[in-house]
TORKOL-4160 file (C-alpha; in steps of 0.2 Angstrom, whole numbers, padded with zeros to 4 digits, m for minus):
269
<pt num="1" X="0374" Y="0565" Z="0514"/>
<pt num="2" X="0362" Y="0570" Z="0527"/>
<pt num="3" X="0368" Y="0579" Z="0543"/>
<pt num="4" X="0374" Y="0566" Z="0556"/>
<pt num="5" X="0369" Y="0568" Z="0574"/>
<pt num="6" X="0371" Y="0551" Z="0582"/>
<pt num="7" X="0387" Y="0542" Z="0584"/>
<pt num="8" X="0382" Y="0529" Z="0571"/>
<pt num="9" X="0378" Y="0542" Z="0558"/>
<pt num="10" X="0395" Y="0551" Z="0562"/>
<pt num="11" X="0404" Y="0535" Z="0560"/>
<pt num="12" X="0396" Y="0532" Z="0543"/>
<pt num="13" X="0400" Y="0549" Z="0537"/>
<pt num="14" X="0418" Y="0549" Z="0543"/>
<pt num="15" X="0421" Y="0531" Z="0536"/>
<pt num="16" X="0413" Y="0535" Z="0519"/>
<pt num="17" X="0425" Y="0550" Z="0517"/>
<pt num="18" X="0440" Y="0540" Z="0523"/>
<pt num="19" X="0437" Y="0526" Z="0512"/>
<pt num="20" X="0435" Y="0537" Z="0497"/>
<pt num="21" X="0452" Y="0545" Z="0501"/>
<pt num="22" X="0461" Y="0528" Z="0503"/>
<pt num="23" X="0454" Y="0523" Z="0486"/>
<pt num="24" X="0459" Y="0539" Z="0478"/>
<pt num="25" X="0476" Y="0538" Z="0486"/>
<pt num="26" X="0480" Y="0520" Z="0480"/>
<pt num="27" X="0474" Y="0524" Z="0463"/>
<pt num="28" X="0484" Y="0541" Z="0462"/>
<pt num="29" X="0468" Y="0551" Z="0459"/>
<pt num="30" X="0471" Y="0569" Z="0462"/>
<pt num="31" X="0457" Y="0578" Z="0451"/>
<pt num="32" X="0442" Y="0568" Z="0458"/>
<pt num="33" X="0426" Y="0578" Z="0462"/>
<pt num="34" X="0429" Y="0589" Z="0477"/>
<pt num="35" X="0423" Y="0581" Z="0494"/>
<pt num="36" X="0421" Y="0591" Z="0510"/>
<pt num="37" X="0418" Y="0584" Z="0527"/>
<pt num="38" X="0412" Y="0597" Z="0539"/>
<pt num="39" X="0412" Y="0593" Z="0558"/>
<pt num="40" X="0405" Y="0604" Z="0571"/>
<pt num="41" X="0407" Y="0600" Z="0590"/>
<pt num="42" X="0423" Y="0590" Z="0587"/>
<pt num="43" X="0424" Y="0585" Z="0605"/>
<pt num="44" X="0407" Y="0578" Z="0606"/>
<pt num="45" X="0404" Y="0560" Z="0611"/>
<pt num="46" X="0398" Y="0556" Z="0593"/>
<pt num="47" X="0415" Y="0562" Z="0585"/>
<pt num="48" X="0430" Y="0559" Z="0596"/>
<pt num="49" X="0424" Y="0561" Z="0614"/>
<pt num="50" X="0434" Y="0564" Z="0629"/>
<pt num="51" X="0449" Y="0555" Z="0637"/>
<pt num="52" X="0444" Y="0560" Z="0654"/>
<pt num="53" X="0427" Y="0552" Z="0652"/>
<pt num="54" X="0434" Y="0536" Z="0645"/>
<pt num="55" X="0424" Y="0537" Z="0629"/>
<pt num="56" X="0438" Y="0543" Z="0618"/>
<pt num="57" X="0436" Y="0537" Z="0600"/>
<pt num="58" X="0454" Y="0534" Z="0594"/>
<pt num="59" X="0448" Y="0527" Z="0577"/>
<pt num="60" X="0439" Y="0543" Z="0572"/>
<pt num="61" X="0453" Y="0554" Z="0578"/>
<pt num="62" X="0466" Y="0544" Z="0568"/>
<pt num="63" X="0455" Y="0545" Z="0552"/>
<pt num="64" X="0452" Y="0563" Z="0554"/>
<pt num="65" X="0471" Y="0566" Z="0557"/>
<pt num="66" X="0475" Y="0557" Z="0541"/>
<pt num="67" X="0462" Y="0567" Z="0531"/>
<pt num="68" X="0469" Y="0583" Z="0538"/>
<pt num="69" X="0487" Y="0578" Z="0533"/>
<pt num="70" X="0484" Y="0570" Z="0516"/>
<pt num="71" X="0466" Y="0573" Z="0510"/>
<pt num="72" X="0469" Y="0589" Z="0501"/>
<pt num="73" X="0481" Y="0580" Z="0489"/>
<pt num="74" X="0466" Y="0570" Z="0483"/>
<pt num="75" X="0454" Y="0585" Z="0482"/>
<pt num="76" X="0446" Y="0580" Z="0499"/>
<pt num="77" X="0444" Y="0594" Z="0512"/>
<pt num="78" X="0441" Y="0594" Z="0531"/>
<pt num="79" X="0432" Y="0608" Z="0541"/>
<pt num="80" X="0431" Y="0606" Z="0560"/>
<pt num="81" X="0424" Y="0617" Z="0573"/>
<pt num="82" X="0424" Y="0616" Z="0592"/>
<pt num="83" X="0419" Y="0627" Z="0606"/>
<pt num="84" X="0431" Y="0621" Z="0619"/>
<pt num="85" X="0444" Y="0610" Z="0611"/>
<pt num="86" X="0454" Y="0600" Z="0624"/>
<pt num="87" X="0472" Y="0599" Z="0619"/>
<pt num="88" X="0475" Y="0582" Z="0626"/>
<pt num="89" X="0460" Y="0575" Z="0616"/>
<pt num="90" X="0467" Y="0580" Z="0599"/>
<pt num="91" X="0482" Y="0573" Z="0590"/>
<pt num="92" X="0497" Y="0584" Z="0585"/>
<pt num="93" X="0495" Y="0578" Z="0567"/>
<pt num="94" X="0477" Y="0584" Z="0566"/>
<pt num="95" X="0482" Y="0601" Z="0574"/>
<pt num="96" X="0497" Y="0604" Z="0563"/>
<pt num="97" X="0488" Y="0601" Z="0547"/>
<pt num="98" X="0473" Y="0613" Z="0549"/>
<pt num="99" X="0480" Y="0626" Z="0537"/>
<pt num="100" X="0467" Y="0639" Z="0539"/>
<pt num="101" X="0461" Y="0643" Z="0556"/>
<pt num="102" X="0449" Y="0655" Z="0564"/>
<pt num="103" X="0451" Y="0657" Z="0583"/>
<pt num="104" X="0439" Y="0666" Z="0595"/>
<pt num="105" X="0442" Y="0669" Z="0613"/>
<pt num="106" X="0451" Y="0655" Z="0622"/>
<pt num="107" X="0455" Y="0652" Z="0640"/>
<pt num="108" X="0473" Y="0656" Z="0642"/>
<pt num="109" X="0489" Y="0660" Z="0632"/>
<pt num="110" X="0493" Y="0641" Z="0632"/>
<pt num="111" X="0477" Y="0637" Z="0623"/>
<pt num="112" X="0480" Y="0651" Z="0611"/>
<pt num="113" X="0498" Y="0645" Z="0607"/>
<pt num="114" X="0492" Y="0627" Z="0604"/>
<pt num="115" X="0477" Y="0631" Z="0593"/>
<pt num="116" X="0486" Y="0644" Z="0583"/>
<pt num="117" X="0502" Y="0634" Z="0581"/>
<pt num="118" X="0513" Y="0649" Z="0586"/>
<pt num="119" X="0517" Y="0661" Z="0600"/>
<pt num="120" X="0510" Y="0679" Z="0601"/>
<pt num="121" X="0493" Y="0677" Z="0594"/>
<pt num="122" X="0485" Y="0681" Z="0611"/>
<pt num="123" X="0468" Y="0674" Z="0607"/>
<pt num="124" X="0464" Y="0674" Z="0626"/>
<pt num="125" X="0464" Y="0693" Z="0625"/>
<pt num="126" X="0449" Y="0694" Z="0612"/>
<pt num="127" X="0433" Y="0702" Z="0618"/>
<pt num="128" X="0421" Y="0688" Z="0615"/>
<pt num="129" X="0410" Y="0700" Z="0605"/>
<pt num="130" X="0412" Y="0693" Z="0588"/>
<pt num="131" X="0431" Y="0696" Z="0586"/>
<pt num="132" X="0442" Y="0682" Z="0579"/>
<pt num="133" X="0459" Y="0679" Z="0573"/>
<pt num="134" X="0462" Y="0672" Z="0555"/>
<pt num="135" X="0478" Y="0662" Z="0553"/>
<pt num="136" X="0482" Y="0657" Z="0535"/>
<pt num="137" X="0500" Y="0650" Z="0534"/>
<pt num="138" X="0512" Y="0664" Z="0539"/>
<pt num="139" X="0498" Y="0678" Z="0538"/>
<pt num="140" X="0489" Y="0684" Z="0554"/>
<pt num="141" X="0473" Y="0695" Z="0554"/>
<pt num="142" X="0460" Y="0700" Z="0567"/>
<pt num="143" X="0443" Y="0704" Z="0561"/>
<pt num="144" X="0426" Y="0707" Z="0568"/>
<pt num="145" X="0410" Y="0697" Z="0564"/>
<pt num="146" X="0395" Y="0708" Z="0563"/>
<pt num="147" X="0382" Y="0704" Z="0576"/>
<pt num="148" X="0365" Y="0712" Z="0571"/>
<pt num="149" X="0352" Y="0715" Z="0584"/>
<pt num="150" X="0333" Y="0714" Z="0582"/>
<pt num="151" X="0333" Y="0733" Z="0579"/>
<pt num="152" X="0345" Y="0731" Z="0564"/>
<pt num="153" X="0333" Y="0718" Z="0556"/>
<pt num="154" X="0318" Y="0729" Z="0559"/>
<pt num="155" X="0327" Y="0743" Z="0549"/>
<pt num="156" X="0330" Y="0732" Z="0534"/>
<pt num="157" X="0319" Y="0734" Z="0519"/>
<pt num="158" X="0308" Y="0720" Z="0516"/>
<pt num="159" X="0304" Y="0713" Z="0499"/>
<pt num="160" X="0285" Y="0712" Z="0496"/>
<pt num="161" X="0277" Y="0695" Z="0498"/>
<pt num="162" X="0266" Y="0691" Z="0482"/>
<pt num="163" X="0256" Y="0676" Z="0479"/>
<pt num="164" X="0259" Y="0666" Z="0463"/>
<pt num="165" X="0254" Y="0650" Z="0455"/>
<pt num="166" X="0264" Y="0635" Z="0460"/>
<pt num="167" X="0272" Y="0627" Z="0446"/>
<pt num="168" X="0277" Y="0608" Z="0445"/>
<pt num="169" X="0294" Y="0604" Z="0449"/>
<pt num="170" X="0304" Y="0588" Z="0445"/>
<pt num="171" X="0311" Y="0580" Z="0461"/>
<pt num="172" X="0328" Y="0572" Z="0458"/>
<pt num="173" X="0332" Y="0557" Z="0469"/>
<pt num="174" X="0351" Y="0555" Z="0471"/>
<pt num="175" X="0356" Y="0537" Z="0468"/>
<pt num="176" X="0364" Y="0527" Z="0481"/>
<pt num="177" X="0383" Y="0526" Z="0479"/>
<pt num="178" X="0389" Y="0509" Z="0472"/>
<pt num="179" X="0399" Y="0500" Z="0484"/>
<pt num="180" X="0417" Y="0498" Z="0478"/>
<pt num="181" X="0423" Y="0480" Z="0475"/>
<pt num="182" X="0432" Y="0474" Z="0491"/>
<pt num="183" X="0451" Y="0474" Z="0488"/>
<pt num="184" X="0460" Y="0458" Z="0494"/>
<pt num="185" X="0467" Y="0460" Z="0511"/>
<pt num="186" X="0486" Y="0461" Z="0511"/>
<pt num="187" X="0494" Y="0445" Z="0516"/>
<pt num="188" X="0508" Y="0449" Z="0529"/>
<pt num="189" X="0515" Y="0431" Z="0527"/>
<pt num="190" X="0523" Y="0436" Z="0511"/>
<pt num="191" X="0535" Y="0446" Z="0521"/>
<pt num="192" X="0538" Y="0433" Z="0535"/>
<pt num="193" X="0530" Y="0417" Z="0541"/>
<pt num="194" X="0517" Y="0419" Z="0555"/>
<pt num="195" X="0528" Y="0413" Z="0570"/>
<pt num="196" X="0530" Y="0420" Z="0587"/>
<pt num="197" X="0544" Y="0432" Z="0591"/>
<pt num="198" X="0558" Y="0429" Z="0603"/>
<pt num="199" X="0548" Y="0435" Z="0618"/>
<pt num="200" X="0534" Y="0423" Z="0614"/>
<pt num="201" X="0522" Y="0436" Z="0609"/>
<pt num="202" X="0512" Y="0434" Z="0593"/>
<pt num="203" X="0518" Y="0443" Z="0578"/>
<pt num="204" X="0508" Y="0459" Z="0574"/>
<pt num="205" X="0500" Y="0458" Z="0557"/>
<pt num="206" X="0506" Y="0469" Z="0543"/>
<pt num="207" X="0494" Y="0483" Z="0538"/>
<pt num="208" X="0497" Y="0489" Z="0521"/>
<pt num="209" X="0492" Y="0507" Z="0525"/>
<pt num="210" X="0503" Y="0507" Z="0540"/>
<pt num="211" X="0517" Y="0499" Z="0530"/>
<pt num="212" X="0516" Y="0513" Z="0517"/>
<pt num="213" X="0522" Y="0526" Z="0530"/>
<pt num="214" X="0539" Y="0518" Z="0531"/>
<pt num="215" X="0543" Y="0520" Z="0513"/>
<pt num="216" X="0541" Y="0539" Z="0514"/>
<pt num="217" X="0548" Y="0541" Z="0532"/>
<pt num="218" X="0562" Y="0528" Z="0533"/>
<pt num="219" X="0570" Y="0536" Z="0548"/>
<pt num="220" X="0555" Y="0538" Z="0559"/>
<pt num="221" X="0559" Y="0535" Z="0577"/>
<pt num="222" X="0548" Y="0527" Z="0590"/>
<pt num="223" X="0543" Y="0544" Z="0598"/>
<pt num="224" X="0539" Y="0552" Z="0581"/>
<pt num="225" X="0529" Y="0537" Z="0575"/>
<pt num="226" X="0518" Y="0538" Z="0591"/>
<pt num="227" X="0517" Y="0557" Z="0590"/>
<pt num="228" X="0513" Y="0558" Z="0571"/>
<pt num="229" X="0503" Y="0542" Z="0568"/>
<pt num="230" X="0498" Y="0535" Z="0585"/>
<pt num="231" X="0509" Y="0519" Z="0582"/>
<pt num="232" X="0516" Y="0511" Z="0598"/>
<pt num="233" X="0533" Y="0503" Z="0599"/>
<pt num="234" X="0529" Y="0485" Z="0593"/>
<pt num="235" X="0518" Y="0491" Z="0579"/>
<pt num="236" X="0531" Y="0503" Z="0574"/>
<pt num="237" X="0546" Y="0491" Z="0574"/>
<pt num="238" X="0536" Y="0478" Z="0566"/>
<pt num="239" X="0532" Y="0488" Z="0551"/>
<pt num="240" X="0548" Y="0497" Z="0550"/>
<pt num="241" X="0557" Y="0480" Z="0549"/>
<pt num="242" X="0545" Y="0474" Z="0536"/>
<pt num="243" X="0547" Y="0489" Z="0525"/>
<pt num="244" X="0566" Y="0486" Z="0525"/>
<pt num="245" X="0564" Y="0468" Z="0522"/>
<pt num="246" X="0553" Y="0471" Z="0507"/>
<pt num="247" X="0565" Y="0484" Z="0499"/>
<pt num="248" X="0579" Y="0472" Z="0502"/>
<pt num="249" X="0570" Y="0458" Z="0493"/>
<pt num="250" X="0565" Y="0469" Z="0478"/>
<pt num="251" X="0583" Y="0475" Z="0476"/>
<pt num="252" X="0588" Y="0456" Z="0477"/>
<pt num="253" X="0575" Y="0451" Z="0464"/>
<pt num="254" X="0580" Y="0466" Z="0452"/>
<pt num="255" X="0598" Y="0460" Z="0453"/>
<pt num="256" X="0592" Y="0443" Z="0445"/>
<pt num="257" X="0593" Y="0432" Z="0460"/>
<pt num="258" X="0580" Y="0420" Z="0466"/>
<pt num="259" X="0569" Y="0425" Z="0480"/>
<pt num="260" X="0575" Y="0424" Z="0498"/>
<pt num="261" X="0558" Y="0427" Z="0506"/>
<pt num="262" X="0555" Y="0413" Z="0519"/>
<pt num="263" X="0537" Y="0412" Z="0512"/>
<pt num="264" X="0543" Y="0408" Z="0495"/>
<pt num="265" X="0556" Y="0395" Z="0501"/>
<pt num="266" X="0543" Y="0387" Z="0512"/>
<pt num="267" X="0531" Y="0385" Z="0497"/>
<pt num="268" X="0545" Y="0378" Z="0486"/>
<pt num="269" X="0550" Y="0365" Z="0499"/>
């Protein structure tokens, strides 16, 4: 895709990669063509914005966090860069899953610890003259980026410029990607009828991607759900209960009994 500059272009690029990941994940595709999403200026308004300015894009942040966490399993990779990342704007899920990190000079030891994911890196003591810290899993290395001057370039040998005939070249136009057929929306009423809860609040609809979390993390607490996935209490409790209900129904059906689902009982009557 072309380089995205506006919010609309950035949204289209992030959404395209996120949709490709969800399709690969659902179909179990782990050897698809490598796909790389590169984002510079992560904190820009076009990407995730700034909470203090009331223009924070939670949707982009949630999608990027999931790509960082799960994308590599489906051959999808995320590269992000930021000059002054504000810790309060990024999620813990995104930061924890940046496996390879290059950190330049930062403001203080706290920023160094959060961005590096460990103590003792001391990126705030770097010189700002091209020295960086590379963090790859348990290994840590400091290295120097060459900063050539104009004099350096003037000393380099030049290849002589020669004029030659211009030969015809075939221009290949990349075809537009075919849109995938829309998958049917998951009907949450299969789990429970659409009624109000005890407090009179409307029932939160079931989202299939959110529901899938609770089949892998059955002991997820309210605090963990908020920290790792940005799920608030009612959404968390709704999907956790739905997952338990669905598992119980499957085990009941496997035992040879008729369905106990309120939805099925309602249809039969």
